[in-house]
All heavy atoms as an XYZ file, in Angstrom:
940
protein
N      -0.903     -5.008    -15.875
C      -1.302     -3.614    -15.662
C      -0.213     -2.901    -14.870
O       0.406     -3.472    -13.992
C      -2.615     -3.564    -14.889
C      -3.099     -2.169    -14.644
S      -4.646     -2.192    -13.694
C      -5.029     -0.465    -13.737
N      -0.009     -1.654    -15.190
C       0.986     -0.876    -14.460
C       0.443     -0.492    -13.083
O      -0.733     -0.632    -12.805
C       1.355      0.369    -15.258
O       0.203      1.148    -15.463
N       1.328      0.022    -12.263
C       0.935      0.421    -10.919
C       0.142      1.715    -10.943
O       0.335      2.567    -11.796
C       2.178      0.627    -10.058
C       2.848     -0.645     -9.642
C       4.031     -0.346     -8.752
C       4.760     -1.631     -8.410
N       6.056     -1.390     -7.800
N      -0.722      1.826     -9.948
C      -1.440      3.070     -9.682
C      -1.044      3.522     -8.277
O      -0.598      2.718     -7.457
C      -2.958      2.843     -9.735
C      -3.482      2.417    -11.088
C      -3.743      3.624    -11.941
C      -4.583      3.233    -13.151
N      -5.122      4.407    -13.827
N      -1.257      4.813     -8.012
C      -0.796      5.388     -6.752
C      -1.873      6.278     -6.141
O      -2.680      6.863     -6.850
C       0.468      6.221     -6.993
C       1.598      5.419     -7.545
C       1.732      5.229     -8.916
C       2.532      4.829     -6.714
C       2.770      4.473     -9.434
C       3.570      4.070     -7.212
C       3.696      3.899     -8.586
N      -1.826      6.390     -4.793
C      -2.747      7.280     -4.090
C      -1.987      8.504     -3.565
O      -0.759      8.487     -3.469
C      -3.400      6.588     -2.882
O      -2.402      6.427     -1.851
C      -3.986      5.242     -3.264
N      -2.733      9.523     -3.180
C      -2.115     10.704     -2.565
C      -1.601     10.394     -1.168
O      -0.855     11.168     -0.595
C      -3.119     11.861     -2.521
C      -3.415     12.414     -3.894
C      -4.371     13.596     -3.842
C      -4.566     14.152     -5.246
N      -5.501     15.263     -5.277
N      -2.035      9.258     -0.601
C      -1.546      8.829      0.718
C      -0.305      7.948      0.589
O       0.126      7.346      1.570
C      -2.646      8.079      1.470
C      -3.811      8.977      1.823
O      -3.565     10.116      2.271
O      -4.960      8.555      1.635
N       0.230      7.843     -0.615
C       1.485      7.139     -0.892
C       1.390      5.621     -0.796
O       2.333      4.959     -0.383
C       2.622      7.675     -0.002
C       2.763      9.158     -0.093
N       3.259      9.794     -1.206
C       2.424     10.131      0.781
C       3.230     11.100     -1.011
N       2.723     11.329      0.195
N       0.231      5.078     -1.203
C       0.135      3.641     -1.399
C       0.244      3.364     -2.896
O      -0.121      4.203     -3.711
C      -1.212      3.084     -0.900
C      -1.387      3.094      0.593
C      -2.067      4.350      1.088
O      -2.675      5.084      0.285
O      -1.979      4.630      2.301
N       0.729      2.183     -3.227
C       0.696      1.729     -4.620
C      -0.193      0.508     -4.712
O      -0.411     -0.193     -3.726
C       2.103      1.438     -5.167
C       2.879      0.369     -4.441
C       3.798      0.572     -3.450
C       2.831     -1.057     -4.638
N       4.298     -0.634     -3.020
C       3.731     -1.646     -3.734
C       2.103     -1.889     -5.490
C       3.928     -3.031     -3.658
C       2.297     -3.268     -5.418
C       3.204     -3.816     -4.513
N      -0.717      0.263     -5.904
C      -1.572     -0.894     -6.143
C      -1.274     -1.411     -7.538
O      -1.115     -0.634     -8.481
C      -3.066     -0.526     -5.976
C      -3.964     -1.740     -6.188
C      -3.461      0.614     -6.887
C      -5.417     -1.509     -5.771
N      -1.160     -2.717     -7.636
C      -0.936     -3.347     -8.940
C      -1.960     -4.462     -9.105
O      -2.030     -5.373     -8.276
C       0.481     -3.891     -9.041
C       0.794     -4.402    -10.436
C       2.285     -4.499    -10.688
O       3.087     -4.427     -9.775
N       2.652     -4.639    -11.943
N      -2.737     -4.392    -10.177
C      -3.853     -5.307    -10.377
C      -3.451     -6.446    -11.311
O      -2.796     -6.229    -12.327
C      -5.065     -4.550    -10.974
C      -6.225     -5.500    -11.219
C      -5.484     -3.414    -10.055
N      -3.864     -7.650    -10.925
C      -3.690     -8.836    -11.759
C      -5.028     -9.560    -11.758
O      -5.389    -10.205    -10.778
C      -2.560     -9.706    -11.188
C      -2.295    -10.926    -12.058
O      -2.774    -10.965    -13.208
O      -1.613    -11.850    -11.573
N      -5.777     -9.434    -12.834
C      -7.135     -9.991    -12.863
C      -8.036     -9.180    -11.968
O      -8.127     -7.963    -12.122
N      -8.698     -9.836    -10.999
C      -9.549     -9.087    -10.073
C      -8.928     -9.009     -8.676
O      -9.602     -8.684     -7.708
C     -10.959     -9.686    -10.019
C     -10.984    -11.082     -9.413
O      -9.905    -11.701     -9.294
O     -12.073    -11.553     -9.058
N      -7.630     -9.323     -8.585
C      -6.903     -9.225     -7.322
C      -5.773     -8.211     -7.483
O      -5.064     -8.221     -8.488
C      -6.336    -10.593     -6.894
C      -5.470    -10.456     -5.645
C      -7.476    -11.573     -6.633
N      -5.633     -7.361     -6.478
C      -4.602     -6.325     -6.526
C      -3.657     -6.467     -5.339
O      -4.078     -6.813     -4.241
C      -5.240     -4.948     -6.512
N      -2.386     -6.194     -5.588
C      -1.381     -6.166     -4.538
C      -1.181     -4.719     -4.115
O      -1.120     -3.824     -4.963
C      -0.057     -6.753     -5.065
O      -0.305     -8.070     -5.558
C       0.992     -6.812     -3.971
N      -1.082     -4.495     -2.796
C      -1.010     -3.139     -2.247
C       0.213     -3.001     -1.342
O       0.540     -3.915     -0.577
C      -2.280     -2.822     -1.424
C      -2.183     -1.445     -0.766
C      -3.520     -2.926     -2.287
N       0.875     -1.856     -1.436
C       1.989     -1.555     -0.547
C       2.157     -0.061     -0.420
O       1.334      0.715     -0.921
N       3.205      0.357      0.271
C       3.506      1.784      0.363
C       4.629      2.101     -0.607
O       5.450      1.239     -0.930
C       3.881      2.220      1.797
C       2.723      1.974      2.745
C       5.134      1.551      2.287
N       4.678      3.347     -1.047
C       5.656      3.715     -2.070
C       7.058      3.864     -1.478
O       7.234      3.998     -0.265
C       5.270      5.045     -2.732
O       5.348      6.079     -1.745
C       3.882      4.971     -3.335
N       8.018      3.872     -2.383
C       9.394      4.074     -1.956
C       9.546      5.448     -1.298
O      10.264      5.597     -0.315
C      10.324      3.950     -3.165
C      11.769      3.856     -2.743
O      12.100      2.959     -1.941
O      12.571      4.691     -3.193
N       8.811      6.437     -1.796
C       8.843      7.765     -1.178
C       8.348      7.685      0.262
O       8.955      8.259      1.177
C       7.989      8.748     -1.973
C       7.861     10.080     -1.296
C       8.898     11.007     -1.365
C       6.730     10.403     -0.564
C       8.797     12.228     -0.716
C       6.615     11.622      0.084
C       7.655     12.535      0.004
N       7.249      6.964      0.486
C       6.679      6.840      1.839
C       7.675      6.195      2.789
O       7.863      6.672      3.914
C       5.384      6.036      1.795
N       8.296      5.110      2.347
C       9.247      4.445      3.250
C      10.437      5.352      3.547
O      10.976      5.324      4.649
C       9.669      3.066      2.724
C      10.586      3.032      1.530
C      12.048      3.296      1.858
O      12.473      3.151      2.993
N      12.801      3.706      0.845
N      10.827      6.181      2.590
C      11.963      7.083      2.838
C      11.592      8.148      3.863
O      12.441      8.613      4.620
C      12.445      7.725      1.529
O      11.508      8.679      1.068
N      10.320      8.538      3.895
C       9.852      9.516      4.874
C       9.681      8.891      6.260
O       9.867      9.559      7.276
C       8.508     10.114      4.423
C       8.582     10.904      3.143
C       9.458     12.134      3.281
O       9.180     13.016      4.090
N      10.534     12.202      2.518
N       9.338      7.606      6.294
C       9.127      6.920      7.573
C      10.430      6.668      8.321
O      10.471      6.719      9.535
C       8.439      5.571      7.330
C       6.956      5.615      6.988
C       6.505      4.279      6.433
C       6.156      5.972      8.231
N      11.476      6.368      7.618
C      12.703      5.925      8.269
C      12.639      4.422      8.485
O      11.849      3.720      7.838
N      13.442      3.919      9.409
C      13.532      2.478      9.630
C      12.226      1.913     10.180
O      11.818      2.262     11.281
C      14.673      2.149     10.590
C      16.029      2.478      9.995
O      16.138      2.528      8.754
O      16.977      2.697     10.771
N      11.600      1.035      9.409
C      10.343      0.417      9.812
C      10.638     -0.735     10.779
O      11.481     -1.582     10.506
C       9.557     -0.077      8.587
C       8.329     -0.862      9.004
C       9.159      1.115      7.719
N       9.919     -0.737     11.912
C      10.171     -1.740     12.947
C       8.973     -2.655     13.211
O       9.100     -3.669     13.884
C      10.612     -1.069     14.267
C      11.952     -0.376     14.084
C       9.560     -0.092     14.765
N       7.800     -2.295     12.681
C       6.592     -3.091     12.950
C       5.548     -2.800     11.886
O       5.418     -1.659     11.439
C       6.035     -2.728     14.336
C       4.758     -3.425     14.683
C       4.758     -4.737     15.129
C       3.539     -2.762     14.588
C       3.575     -5.381     15.446
C       2.350     -3.397     14.914
C       2.378     -4.716     15.348
N       4.824     -3.831     11.492
C       3.671     -3.635     10.615
C       2.505     -4.444     11.168
O       2.704     -5.512     11.748
C       3.927     -4.056      9.147
C       4.962     -3.156      8.486
C       4.321     -5.514      9.051
N       1.313     -3.909     11.025
C       0.085     -4.621     11.376
C      -0.738     -4.700     10.109
O      -1.103     -3.661      9.545
C      -0.672     -3.859     12.459
C      -1.938     -4.572     12.906
C      -2.673     -3.781     13.974
O      -2.022     -3.308     14.926
O      -3.900     -3.624     13.834
N      -0.973     -5.911      9.643
C      -1.638     -6.106      8.357
C      -3.051     -6.630      8.556
O      -3.336     -7.298      9.556
C      -0.821     -7.095      7.508
C       0.644     -6.709      7.268
C       1.316     -7.783      6.431
C       0.750     -5.356      6.599
N      -3.944     -6.368      7.604
C      -5.314     -6.885      7.704
C      -5.327     -8.399      7.478
O      -4.540     -8.925      6.700
C      -6.046     -6.149      6.584
C      -4.988     -5.852      5.579
C      -3.731     -5.605      6.375
N      -6.241     -9.077      8.177
C      -6.368    -10.524      8.006
C      -7.170    -10.843      6.752
O      -8.028    -10.057      6.338
C      -7.077    -11.122      9.220
C      -6.275    -11.037     10.487
C      -7.002    -11.672     11.669
O      -7.960    -12.435     11.450
O      -6.583    -11.389     12.799
N      -6.898    -12.013      6.191
C      -7.671    -12.484      5.043
C      -9.144    -12.529      5.418
O      -9.498    -12.933      6.526
C      -7.184    -13.856      4.610
N      -9.989    -12.079      4.512
C     -11.423    -12.063      4.752
C     -11.953    -10.723      5.208
O     -13.156    -10.486      5.163
N     -11.056     -9.841      5.646
C     -11.506     -8.516      6.097
C     -11.951     -7.689      4.887
O     -11.278     -7.669      3.865
C     -10.367     -7.804      6.827
C     -10.772     -6.453      7.382
C      -9.698     -5.857      8.254
N      -9.893     -4.423      8.349
C      -8.983     -3.583      8.774
N      -7.805     -4.031      9.172
N      -9.224     -2.294      8.817
N     -13.061     -7.027      5.031
C     -13.584     -6.175      3.969
C     -13.104     -4.746      4.208
O     -13.270     -4.209      5.306
C     -15.131     -6.226      3.928
C     -15.665     -5.263      2.876
C     -15.604     -7.655      3.657
N     -12.483     -4.174      3.177
C     -11.943     -2.820      3.284
C     -12.720     -1.869      2.382
O     -13.205     -2.264      1.329
C     -10.471     -2.809      2.857
C      -9.530     -3.718      3.658
C      -8.134     -3.676      3.034
C      -9.475     -3.290      5.117
N     -12.794     -0.615      2.829
C     -13.418      0.425      2.016
C     -12.339      1.369      1.508
O     -11.400      1.694      2.235
C     -14.397      1.247      2.848
C     -15.709      0.558      3.115
C     -16.663      1.501      3.842
O     -16.880      2.633      3.368
O     -17.163      1.086      4.897
N     -12.489      1.827      0.279
C     -11.527      2.731     -0.314
C     -11.314      3.946      0.586
O     -12.279      4.563      1.048
C     -12.005      3.206     -1.687
C     -10.988      4.074     -2.395
C     -11.489      4.530     -3.760
O     -12.660      4.824     -3.943
N     -10.576      4.578     -4.715
N     -10.050      4.260      0.856
C      -9.702      5.435      1.637
C      -9.735      5.231      3.140
O      -9.386      6.129      3.899
N     -10.159      4.050      3.585
C     -10.223      3.772      5.023
C      -8.973      3.015      5.467
O      -8.284      2.385      4.676
C     -11.469      2.938      5.352
C     -12.777      3.578      4.941
C     -13.099      4.775      5.771
C     -14.479      5.312      5.398
N     -14.806      6.543      6.068
N      -8.714      3.058      6.783
C      -7.538      2.402      7.344
C      -7.520      0.908      7.029
O      -8.520      0.218      7.205
C      -7.520      2.607      8.850
C      -6.326      1.966      9.523
C      -6.446      2.014     11.041
O      -7.050      2.957     11.557
O      -5.931      1.093     11.678
N      -6.362      0.439      6.582
C      -6.226     -0.980      6.246
C      -5.108     -1.644      7.032
O      -5.189     -2.820      7.350
C      -5.952     -1.128      4.752
N      -4.062     -0.893      7.333
C      -2.888     -1.461      8.002
C      -2.193     -0.348      8.779
O      -2.529      0.830      8.642
C      -1.938     -2.059      6.973
N      -1.212     -0.749      9.590
C      -0.417      0.213     10.346
C       1.050     -0.101     10.105
O       1.450     -1.264     10.078
C      -0.728      0.122     11.861
C       0.188      1.057     12.656
C      -2.184      0.443     12.130
N       1.835      0.943      9.910
C       3.269      0.782      9.773
C       3.927      1.676     10.823
O       3.544      2.822     10.989
C       3.747      1.105      8.330
C       3.392      2.511      7.918
C       5.231      0.850      8.180
N       4.868      1.092     11.562
C       5.513      1.824     12.649
C       7.008      1.863     12.381
O       7.632      0.836     12.135
C       5.215      1.107     13.962
C       5.571      1.912     15.184
C       5.091      1.209     16.455
O       3.944      0.727     16.487
O       5.888      1.131     17.395
N       7.555      3.070     12.463
C       8.987      3.242     12.256
C       9.609      3.816     13.514
O       8.907      4.088     14.495
C       9.234      4.192     11.082
O       8.888      5.516     11.452
N      10.901      4.032     13.480
C      11.565      4.640     14.625
C      11.080      6.073     14.828
O      11.219      6.620     15.919
C      13.103      4.606     14.462
C      13.591      3.156     14.515
C      13.551      5.278     13.185
N      10.485      6.681     13.799
C       9.998      8.059     13.893
C       8.553      8.150     14.361
O       8.208      9.017     15.158
C      10.090      8.749     12.525
C      11.486      9.015     12.039
C      11.411      9.741     10.700
C      12.777     10.036     10.123
N      12.675     10.665      8.794
N       7.671      7.266     13.829
C       6.242      7.402     14.101
C       5.480      6.185     13.618
O       6.015      5.359     12.889
C       5.696      8.640     13.396
N       4.214      6.113     14.026
C       3.307      5.099     13.491
C       2.380      5.783     12.495
O       1.940      6.911     12.722
C       2.497      4.460     14.602
N       2.109      5.127     11.379
C       1.257      5.702     10.348
C       0.249      4.670      9.875
O       0.538      3.481      9.839
C       2.098      6.140      9.144
O       3.049      7.089      9.528
N      -0.935      5.158      9.505
C      -1.935      4.282      8.917
C      -1.639      4.097      7.441
O      -1.113      4.992      6.780
C      -3.326      4.895      9.067
C      -3.795      4.889     10.518
O      -3.370      4.001     11.278
O      -4.582      5.784     10.872
N      -1.998      2.942      6.940
C      -1.963      2.655      5.512
C      -3.414      2.486      5.095
O      -4.169      1.754      5.740
C      -1.156      1.369      5.225
C      -1.215      1.016      3.744
C       0.288      1.547      5.690
N      -3.819      3.191      4.042
C      -5.211      3.203      3.625
C      -5.439      2.299      2.420
O      -4.540      2.101      1.599
C      -5.634      4.644      3.297
C      -5.444      5.563      4.472
C      -4.333      6.373      4.559
C      -6.367      5.575      5.512
C      -4.133      7.209      5.662
C      -6.182      6.400      6.612
C      -5.072      7.219      6.677
O      -4.878      8.025      7.774
N      -6.645      1.783      2.329
C      -6.999      0.939      1.193
C      -7.173      1.808     -0.046
O      -8.011      2.707     -0.043
C      -8.285      0.178      1.486
N      -6.418      1.558     -1.109
C      -6.576      2.355     -2.330
C      -7.871      2.052     -3.064
O      -8.339      2.868     -3.855
C      -5.359      1.992     -3.180
C      -4.731      0.810     -2.554
C      -5.303      0.629     -1.186
N      -8.450      0.884     -2.807
C      -9.722      0.484     -3.405
C     -10.509     -0.318     -2.373
O      -9.954     -0.779     -1.390
C      -9.524     -0.384     -4.678
C      -8.869      0.402     -5.796
C      -8.735     -1.644     -4.350
N     -11.783     -0.498     -2.637
C     -12.630     -1.331     -1.780
C     -12.516     -2.790     -2.201
O     -12.285     -3.080     -3.377
C     -14.098     -0.897     -1.911
O     -14.245      0.451     -1.557
N     -12.689     -3.684     -1.221
C     -12.662     -5.103     -1.559
C     -12.393     -5.953     -0.336
O     -12.430     -5.474      0.791
N     -12.123     -7.221     -0.589
C     -11.887     -8.196      0.473
C     -10.435     -8.652      0.448
O      -9.923     -9.033     -0.610
C     -12.808     -9.415      0.277
O     -14.160     -8.963      0.241
C     -12.632    -10.403      1.414
N      -9.796     -8.613      1.605
C      -8.395     -9.044      1.706
C      -8.333    -10.553      1.463
O      -9.080    -11.324      2.079
C      -7.823     -8.698      3.098
C      -6.412     -9.259      3.251
C      -7.839     -7.195      3.318
N      -7.457    -10.954      0.564
C      -7.305    -12.385      0.286
C      -5.992    -12.930      0.839
O      -5.850    -14.137      1.024
C      -7.410    -12.698     -1.232
C      -8.816    -12.409     -1.725
C      -6.380    -11.948     -2.038
N      -5.027    -12.041      1.111
C      -3.747    -12.504      1.644
C      -2.997    -11.324      2.252
O      -2.989    -10.239      1.693
C      -2.906    -13.115      0.503
C      -1.574    -13.675      0.955
C      -0.765    -14.257     -0.219
O      -1.290    -14.333     -1.350
O       0.394    -14.608      0.009
N      -2.363    -11.554      3.397
C      -1.451    -10.579      3.990
C      -0.031    -11.111      3.801
O       0.174    -12.318      3.726
C      -1.762    -10.383      5.467
N       0.924    -10.229      3.731
C       2.313    -10.613      3.491
C       2.978    -11.004      4.816
O       3.524    -10.155      5.511
C       3.059     -9.463      2.814
C       4.458     -9.864      2.375
O       4.918    -10.968      2.663
N       5.117     -8.961      1.674
N       2.923    -12.294      5.135
C       3.487    -12.772      6.403
C       4.992    -12.495      6.475
O       5.534    -12.240      7.557
C       3.208    -14.266      6.570
C       3.627    -14.816      7.918
C       2.931    -14.137      9.102
O       1.733    -13.885      9.075
N       3.691    -13.809     10.141
N       5.676    -12.534      5.352
C       7.125    -12.274      5.352
C       7.423    -10.862      5.851
O       8.449    -10.618      6.496
C       7.689    -12.463      3.947
N       6.488     -9.942      5.594
C       6.669     -8.561      6.041
C       6.467     -8.446      7.554
O       7.161     -7.668      8.207
C       5.686     -7.657      5.302
C       5.896     -6.161      5.414
C       7.246     -5.768      4.833
C       4.783     -5.431      4.685
N       5.548     -9.230      8.093
C       5.343     -9.254      9.546
C       6.606     -9.772     10.226
O       7.058     -9.234     11.234
C       4.122    -10.130      9.918
C       4.002    -10.285     11.426
C       2.849     -9.533      9.334
N       7.195    -10.812      9.634
C       8.406    -11.411     10.204
C       9.624    -10.500     10.068
O      10.530    -10.551     10.889
C       8.695    -12.755      9.525
C       7.589    -13.773      9.782
O       6.831    -13.603     10.755
O       7.488    -14.734      8.988
N       9.649     -9.692      9.011
C      10.794     -8.822      8.741
C      10.309     -7.467      8.223
O      10.337     -7.199      7.024
C      11.724     -9.475      7.712
C      12.961     -8.634      7.438
O      13.190     -7.626      8.142
O      13.699     -8.971      6.498
N       9.844     -6.583      9.141
C       9.288     -5.291      8.719
C      10.278     -4.416      7.944
O       9.857     -3.527      7.199
C       8.900     -4.622     10.046
C       8.762     -5.730     11.018
C       9.746     -6.774     10.589
N      11.567     -4.663      8.091
C      12.543     -3.842      7.368
C      12.443     -4.030      5.860
O      13.019     -3.243      5.097
C      13.961     -4.153      7.842
O      14.350     -5.450      7.435
N      11.693     -5.045      5.414
C      11.477     -5.211      3.968
C      10.758     -4.001      3.374
O      10.884     -3.731      2.186
C      10.658     -6.472      3.685
C      11.435     -7.757      3.868
S      10.385     -9.230      3.713
C       9.756     -9.058      2.047
N      10.019     -3.270      4.194
C       9.383     -2.043      3.704
C      10.463     -1.081      3.208
O      10.319     -0.442      2.166
C       8.519     -1.374      4.791
C       7.982     -0.031      4.312
C       7.375     -2.286      5.197
N      11.570     -1.009      3.943
C      12.652     -0.104      3.562
C      13.466     -0.640      2.383
O      13.871      0.119      1.513
C      13.592      0.136      4.749
C      12.891      0.827      5.899
O      12.739      0.252      6.963
N      12.411      2.052      5.696
N      13.687     -1.934      2.369
C      14.570     -2.491      1.345
C      13.862     -2.818      0.030
O      14.507     -2.868     -1.017
C      15.275     -3.744      1.881
O      14.327     -4.748      2.187
N      12.539     -3.039      0.076
C      11.828     -3.449     -1.143
C      10.381     -2.982     -1.106
O       9.445     -3.763     -1.284
C      11.896     -4.968     -1.278
N      10.182     -1.676     -0.877
C       8.831     -1.127     -0.675
C       7.869     -1.460     -1.809
O       6.705     -1.734     -1.564
C       8.900      0.381     -0.473
N       8.360     -1.429     -3.026
C       7.448     -1.578     -4.162
C       7.574     -2.947     -4.832
O       7.103     -3.131     -5.952
C       7.648     -0.440     -5.148
C       7.277      0.896     -4.511
C       7.197      2.047     -5.493
O       6.962      1.817     -6.682
O       7.392      3.191     -5.044
N       8.220     -3.903     -4.132
C       8.301     -5.270     -4.675
C       7.944     -6.273     -3.576
O       6.774     -6.468     -3.293
C       9.702     -5.554     -5.271
O      10.702     -5.290     -4.266
C       9.964     -4.673     -6.488
N       8.943     -6.888     -2.943
C       8.686     -7.917     -1.930
C       8.070     -7.372     -0.650
O       7.541     -8.134      0.156
C       9.992     -8.637     -1.572
C      10.537     -9.442     -2.741
O       9.748     -9.783     -3.650
O      11.744     -9.721     -2.746
N       8.101     -6.055     -0.450
C       7.566     -5.450      0.764
C       6.104     -5.068      0.663
O       5.632     -4.193      1.385
N       5.346     -5.756     -0.213
C       3.903     -5.487     -0.327
C       3.208     -5.813      0.994
O       3.714     -6.609      1.786
C       3.303     -6.258     -1.498
C       3.492     -7.745     -1.456
C       4.576     -8.448     -1.912
C       2.593     -8.728     -0.922
N       4.399     -9.791     -1.691
C       3.185    -10.000     -1.087
C       1.339     -8.661     -0.313
C       2.570    -11.183     -0.676
C       0.719     -9.839      0.099
C       1.338    -11.072     -0.089
N       2.039     -5.200      1.206
C       1.328     -5.361      2.475
C       0.236     -6.440      2.412
O       0.165     -7.306      3.258
C       0.699     -4.031      2.900
C       1.661     -3.120      3.602
C       2.882     -2.802      3.031
C       1.354     -2.594      4.840
C       3.777     -1.967      3.689
C       2.241     -1.754      5.502
C       3.455     -1.440      4.919
N      -0.643     -6.320      1.411
C      -1.749     -7.285      1.321
C      -2.262     -7.341     -0.102
O      -1.970     -6.472     -0.918
C      -2.876     -6.922      2.295
C      -3.463     -5.560      2.102
C      -4.527     -5.338      1.251
C      -2.934     -4.466      2.795
C      -5.064     -4.069      1.083
C      -3.462     -3.185      2.631
C      -4.535     -2.993      1.774
N      -3.028     -8.401     -0.360
C      -3.701     -8.548     -1.645
C      -5.192     -8.458     -1.393
O      -5.695     -8.982     -0.394
C      -3.332     -9.889     -2.297
C      -1.856     -9.946     -2.662
C      -1.499    -11.190     -3.425
C       0.004    -11.134     -3.761
N       0.414    -12.196     -4.670
N      -5.876     -7.782     -2.302
C      -7.297     -7.509     -2.119
C      -8.053     -7.860     -3.394
O      -7.581     -7.575     -4.502
C      -7.501     -6.013     -1.735
C      -8.944     -5.703     -1.403
C      -6.961     -5.082     -2.805
C      -9.133     -4.311     -0.784
N      -9.193     -8.524     -3.211
C     -10.069     -8.794     -4.350
C     -10.929     -7.566     -4.576
O     -11.625     -7.113     -3.661
C     -10.946    -10.010     -4.086
C     -11.785    -10.379     -5.296
C     -12.366    -11.767     -5.181
O     -12.490    -12.310     -4.099
N     -12.723    -12.344     -6.313
N     -10.841     -7.023     -5.773
C     -11.520     -5.769     -6.080
C     -13.035     -5.909     -5.989
O     -13.610     -6.876     -6.479
C     -11.166     -5.304     -7.492
C      -9.693     -5.074     -7.792
C      -9.525     -4.690     -9.256
C      -9.112     -4.019     -6.879
N     -13.662     -4.926     -5.364
C     -15.125     -4.868     -5.326
C     -15.640     -4.105     -6.535
O     -16.665     -4.456     -7.109
C     -15.578     -4.178     -4.031
C     -17.073     -4.031     -3.896
C     -17.435     -3.341     -2.604
C     -18.934     -3.123     -2.506
N     -19.285     -2.353     -1.319
N     -14.914     -3.030     -6.902
C     -15.358     -2.167     -7.996
C     -14.123     -1.648     -8.735
O     -13.478     -0.694     -8.288
C     -16.174     -1.009     -7.438
C     -16.684     -0.066     -8.519
O     -16.401     -0.303     -9.722
O     -17.350      0.916     -8.165
N     -13.798     -2.263     -9.852
C     -12.583     -1.916    -10.594
C     -12.585     -0.460    -11.065
O     -11.525      0.105    -11.312
C     -12.409     -2.849    -11.783
N     -13.748      0.164    -11.143
C     -13.792      1.557    -11.608
C     -13.127      2.502    -10.600
O     -12.759      3.630    -10.955
C     -15.225      2.000    -11.882
O     -15.959      2.120    -10.678
N     -12.955      2.056     -9.345
C     -12.263      2.893     -8.356
C     -10.814      3.146     -8.769
O     -10.213      4.132     -8.358
C     -12.293      2.227     -6.975
C     -13.661      2.221     -6.345
C     -13.682      1.512     -4.987
O     -12.750      0.740     -4.680
O     -14.647      1.729     -4.246
N     -10.257      2.256     -9.571
C      -8.867      2.427    -10.040
C      -8.727      3.676    -10.904
O      -7.655      4.269    -10.976
C      -8.419      1.201    -10.835
C      -8.350     -0.104    -10.042
C      -8.249     -1.288    -10.996
C      -7.168     -0.075     -9.088
N      -9.816      4.084    -11.549
C      -9.770      5.238    -12.444
C      -9.422      6.531    -11.707
O      -8.921      7.473    -12.308
C     -11.114      5.411    -13.171
C     -11.435      4.220    -14.065
O     -10.500      3.474    -14.434
O     -12.623      4.036    -14.385
N      -9.703      6.577    -10.419
C      -9.429      7.787     -9.647
C      -8.016      7.863     -9.100
O      -7.662      8.845     -8.430
N      -7.210      6.851     -9.357
C      -5.841      6.827     -8.841
C      -4.874      7.378     -9.877
O      -5.183      7.471    -11.062
C      -5.462      5.397     -8.448
C      -6.400      4.728     -7.426
C      -5.940      3.304     -7.163
C      -6.463      5.526     -6.135
N      -3.679      7.722     -9.421
C      -2.672      8.321    -10.303
C      -1.809      7.246    -10.964
O      -1.513      6.224    -10.346
C      -1.746      9.237     -9.491
C      -2.430     10.453     -8.914
S      -1.288     11.451     -7.928
C      -1.387     10.591     -6.359
N      -1.366      7.524    -12.202
C      -0.359      6.655    -12.795
C       1.015      7.102    -12.282
O       1.115      8.067    -11.517
C      -0.444      6.660    -14.323
C      -0.162      8.017    -14.937
O       0.442      8.886    -14.265
O      -0.541      8.214    -16.095
N       2.058      6.412    -12.689
C       3.376      6.674    -12.122
C       3.860      8.103    -12.378
O       4.392      8.753    -11.477
C       4.395      5.665    -12.668
C       5.734      5.768    -11.961
C       6.639      4.577    -12.241
O       6.235      3.665    -12.970
O       7.758      4.587    -11.717
N       3.661      8.610    -13.583
C       4.148      9.959    -13.872
C       3.366     11.017    -13.094
O       3.933     11.998    -12.597
C       4.105     10.247    -15.381
O       2.780     10.190    -15.845
N       2.060     10.814    -12.936
C       1.250     11.757    -12.160
C       1.664     11.719    -10.688
O       1.714     12.759    -10.020
C      -0.231     11.432    -12.305
N       1.964     10.515    -10.185
C       2.390     10.393     -8.788
C       3.724     11.104     -8.567
O       3.897     11.829     -7.584
C       2.485      8.927     -8.368
C       2.993      8.762     -6.953
C       2.198      9.105     -5.864
C       4.281      8.303     -6.707
C       2.665      8.990     -4.565
C       4.762      8.176     -5.421
C       3.953      8.523     -4.347
O       4.431      8.414     -3.068
N       4.654     10.913     -9.499
C       5.952     11.585     -9.356
C       5.780     13.098     -9.329
O       6.421     13.795     -8.542
C       6.891     11.171    -10.497
C       7.478      9.789    -10.301
C       8.466      9.446    -11.394
C       9.079      8.081    -11.124
N       9.985      7.653    -12.182
N       4.925     13.609    -10.190
C       4.666     15.050    -10.223
C       4.028     15.499     -8.909
O       4.378     16.550     -8.362
C       3.762     15.390    -11.403
N       3.100     14.680     -8.374
C       2.443     14.989     -7.103
C       3.472     15.079     -5.976
O       3.448     16.014     -5.174
C       1.395     13.910     -6.796
C       0.848     13.967     -5.395
C      -0.050     14.945     -5.021
C       1.246     13.024     -4.448
C      -0.546     15.001     -3.729
C       0.756     13.073     -3.155
C      -0.143     14.068     -2.797
N       4.386     14.120     -5.917
C       5.408     14.115     -4.870
C       6.310     15.341     -5.004
O       6.620     16.012     -4.010
C       6.231     12.810     -4.924
C       7.461     12.908     -4.024
C       5.365     11.628     -4.506
N       6.701     15.661     -6.223
C       7.579     16.820     -6.430
C       6.890     18.121     -6.055
O       7.510     19.027     -5.503
C       8.054     16.859     -7.886
C       9.058     15.761     -8.192
C       9.436     15.703     -9.660
O       9.049     16.614    -10.412
O      10.106     14.734    -10.051
N       5.595     18.221     -6.351
C       4.853     19.445     -6.043
C       4.585     19.616     -4.555
O       4.589     20.728     -4.042
C       3.511     19.433     -6.771
C       3.624     19.669     -8.249
C       2.282     19.473     -8.944
O       1.244     19.415     -8.268
O       2.297     19.370    -10.186
N       4.331     18.500     -3.874
C       3.876     18.599     -2.497
C       4.969     18.421     -1.441
O       4.703     18.583     -0.266
C       2.753     17.588     -2.252
O       3.203     16.277     -2.510
N       6.178     18.103     -1.878
C       7.230     17.888     -0.879
C       8.530     18.566     -1.256
O       8.814     18.905     -2.311
C       7.474     16.398     -0.676
C       6.251     15.714     -0.131
N       5.887     15.783      1.177
C       5.304     14.983     -0.741
C       4.756     15.108      1.341
N       4.383     14.617      0.200
């Protein structure tokens, strides 16, 4: 499945009933150099649109929101060890967490890549 995007600049890619979540390349470019991330622990239940993680850069700290509801199955420990991966690989190795979907229909409300690009161009 292709990636979906939120207006809060998270991306999500689904594989079966588990999705990988991170922040977009646009988001990392706005943050600047990322120096710290706080990720949800495995087993934590997240609600769509609610705070899931924190990313801190030299400019500011920002919340990362859950694009869908579900249970965290894995956090990216490599990102905790090296937060700069957000800057170097935001949409690949710099993923934040994996979540088991509670309701796959929530994906329908997210943007595809072309809609997200248009959203970024219109709003920034």
